[in-house]
N, C-alpha and C positions, 0 to 999 in steps of 0.2 A: 825788639820792642815787646814790652811787657804791659800787663793791665795797669800797673802802677803808673806807667808813663801816660797812659790814656786818662786815668783819673786825675792826675796832676795837671795835665793839659786842659781838661775840661774845667777844672776849678779856676785856673788862671784866665781861661777864655771867658768865663762867665763873670768873674769878679773884675777882670782887667786891672788887677792890683795884686802884686805878689804877696804882700804882707797879709791881706785879707784872705787870699787863697790858702796860704800856709796855715792861718788860724782855722779856716774851715776844714782843712785836712788834718789838723792836730799834729803838725810837724813844724820844724824850724824853717826859716826862709832859705837858708843856705842849701840844704839838701833839695828843696823844691827847685831852686835855680839850677842845680846840677842835673836834676832829672829832666828839666825842660831842655837843657843844653844837649844831654844824651839823645833825647828824642829828635831834636833838630839835626844832629849829626847823623843819626840813623836814617832819617828821611832825606837828608841832603837839601833841606830847605829851611829858611828862617820863618818861624811861625809868629813871632812877636817883634814889634818895634818898641823898645823900652828906653825911656828917657828918665831924667830925674823927676819929671812932673807927671808923666802918664805912661800907660801901657796900652798898646792897641794891636789888634790882629793884622797880619799881612794878608795879602790875597790868598797865599798858600795856606795860612792859618784858618781863614774863613772856609776854605774848601775842606780842610782836614776836620774842622769842627762838625760839618755836616755828617761826615762818616762816623765820627766818634759818638755823636748823639744817637746813632743807630746801633753801633756795636755794643756799647755798654749795657743798654737795656736788654739786648739779645743775650748777652752773657748772664745777666741777672735772671732772665727768664729760664735759661738752661739750668742754672743752679736751683731755682725754685722748683722747676718741674721734676728734676732728679730727686730733690728732697721730698716732694709730694709722693712720688712712687715709693721711696724708701720708708715713708711714714704710713704706707698702706692704702693711699688713694690710687684709683685706677687712672685718673686723668685730672687735668685742671681746666677751669673755665675762667678766662681772664676778662674782666669787665672794666672798661675805662669810663669814668664818670666826669662829666663837666656840667657847669651851670647850676642853677638853683633848683634841684630836683625835688619833687614832693617827698618830704622826709618820712611820712608814714609808709610809703610804698616799698622802700628798700628793705626794711626789716621784715615785712610780710613776704616779700619775694624770696629773700634769703632763707627764711624759715621754711618756706615751701620747698626750696631746692634741697635743703638739708634733710627734710622729711622724706622726700621722694627719691633722692639720689645721694645718699650719704657717702658713697664711694667717690664722689666728685668734689675736689677741693675748689672752692670759689675764692678767687683773689680779686680785690678791687683796687683800682688806681685812680686817684683824683688828679686832674690836670686841666689846663685851659683847652678849649675846643681845638685850637690849631695843633696842639700836641696830640690830642686824641685822633684827629684826622690823619696825621702822619703815621701814628702807631697802627691804626687799622689798615692803612695801605701796606705798611711794612710787616704785617702779620705779628706785631708785638702783642696785640689784643684780639680776642675773639669777637667781642661785641662792645658797643658803646651806648651810653645813654646821655643825651644832650638835649638842648632846646633850640638848636640851630635848624636842623631839618634839611638845609640845602647842602648836599654832600656830593654832587656830581654823579657821574655814570658808573664808576667803579664800585661805589658803595650804595647801599639801599637803606633808606630811612623810612621807618614805619611809625606813624603817630600812635602812641599807646596810652599816655596818661594826660588828663586835662585837669589843671589846677585852677579853680576860680581866682580871679585877681581881686586884691583888696587894697584900698587906700589906707595907709597907715598914718594916723593922726595923733598929736599929743592930747592928753586929757584936757577937757574944757576948751577945745578948739571950736570956732564958729561953725565949721562945716559939719560938726556933729549934730546940728539941727536937721540935717538931711539923713534919712534912712538909707538912701542911695545917693552918692555924691555925683552931681553933674560934672562932666569932663571940663566944661568951660569954667566952672567954679574952681575946680582943682587947679587949673592952669593959671589962676590968679596968684598962686602962692609958689615960692621957691621949692624945688624938689631935690631930694638926695636919691640918686639912682646907682645901679650897679656899674662896676668898672667895665669898660667896653672890651677889654682883652680877657680878663679873668672870668667874667660872666657874659661872654659874647652872645650866646643864644638868648639868654634872659633879657639882655639889654636890647637886642634886635626886636624882640616881640613887644617889649614895653614901648620902644620908640615908635613902632608902627601904630600902637594904640593912641599914643599922645599926639600923633600927627594926623588924627582924623578930623581936626578942625584947622582953621587958618591961624590959630594962636600959636606962637612959638613958646615952648616950655622954657622956664627959667631954671636952669640946672645949677644948683649951688655947689654940689659936690658929687663925685663918683667914687664909690667905696667898693672894697673887695669882699665885704662880708655883711651878712644880715645883721649881726650884732652891732656893727658900727652904724648901720642905717638906723636901727632902733634907738641907739644912743643919741644920735643927732636929732631924730624926731622927738624923742622924749624931752630933750633939752629945749625944744621950741625953735631950732634953727631952720627946719624945713619939714615938708611932708614926704612920705615915702610910698612906694608901691611894692607889694610882695604877694606871693601866693598864699591862699588860705592855709595850706599845709604848714607854712612857716609860722603863721599866727597861732596855730595849735600848740606849738612848743615855746611860744614867746613868754608865757607866764605873766606875772605882775611886773611889767617893765615901764609903766607910765605911758603906755600908748593904747589906742583903740583902733579897731579896724572897721571899715565900711566898704560895701561893694560900690562899684561904679554904676551910675545910672545908665539907662538905655540898653542896648544890646549887650547881653552878658559877655564880659571879657574873661578869657581864660588863657593860661599859659600851657602850651603843649609840650610834652616831653616825647622825644623820638628815640626809638631803638634802632641802632645803626649797625650794619654788618656788611661784609663783602657781598657783592651781587653775583653769587655763584652757587653751585650745588652745596647744600648744607648737610652736615652730619645729622644723624638721628638725635644725638644729644643736644645739638644746637636747636633743632626743631622743637624738642620738648621744652627747652628753656624759653624760646620765643613764645610758645603756647602759654607758659605760665605768666609771662609778662603781659600778654594781650588779654588774658582773662582776669587780671588783677584790676578790679574796679575801684576807682577813687572818686567820690562825689564832692569832696572838699569839706565835709562836715563830720563824718564819722570815720572810724578806722576802715582802711581798705579791706575788701573781701574779694573772694573769687566768685565769678559768675559762670554759669554754664553757657557755652557758645550758642548764639542764636542759630537756628537751622539755616537761615539765609546766608550765614557766614561760613558755613561748612562747605 
């Protein structure tokens, strides 16, 4: 069994279509079929049920897929770590990113890491929370940033950044008469919100805010990106919700932001890592994240720890 067998299997397992998998791998369909056959002969198990109309995984295929999804990232991590050492870095810091994180915070954090520990190569990986969760358990990543917070006992989640929530409105909308939009007024209009899988933590926090009243929100669409939400809002299809950090980079897109009325609503970002003894390098990184202050209006900056926090 070679790595090419695993890569071909993963492509077919995710596409469930040999032609699309071959296109994804930039090879012809015939050698792809031969590679899968070689793999099945090596394992002594049939991995796919293939008909003229469909391709699906067998029970053995589902089991093998679980292992392949762990093996291939580990191989890539080994390659990356070796290259980092060869390029003069002493070590790597692997950061998994999920959800709609405050966009000004990451550049400030990375700049501080580069300034204080230039010998450490920082690598970032974007993914849904479920994949981040598995990767942190499997030691594929050193630390994660997400907006879920609920990570069980093996992992530890620290609330680190708080991004004020904004209602995103098209220009000349009636709700612009409010300097702060009442929640009940917001719920009179259809909404475009984040995708429940791709933006899992973001949507969980938004849903909790929307269900503070007995009114059921009318969700027109769930989208995977802030850009698509802004496009639909600007076109007048629905209203949106986003962090103030995203509105800072929105530019002239035909939308206007207003805070929610009542108790200030914020989106919390959590720093997640394994609940165990931490290296000195990890402690220093966590300290940088926790002292990065973001108010939602200006660029983030670093604050001195309060004596009561020490």
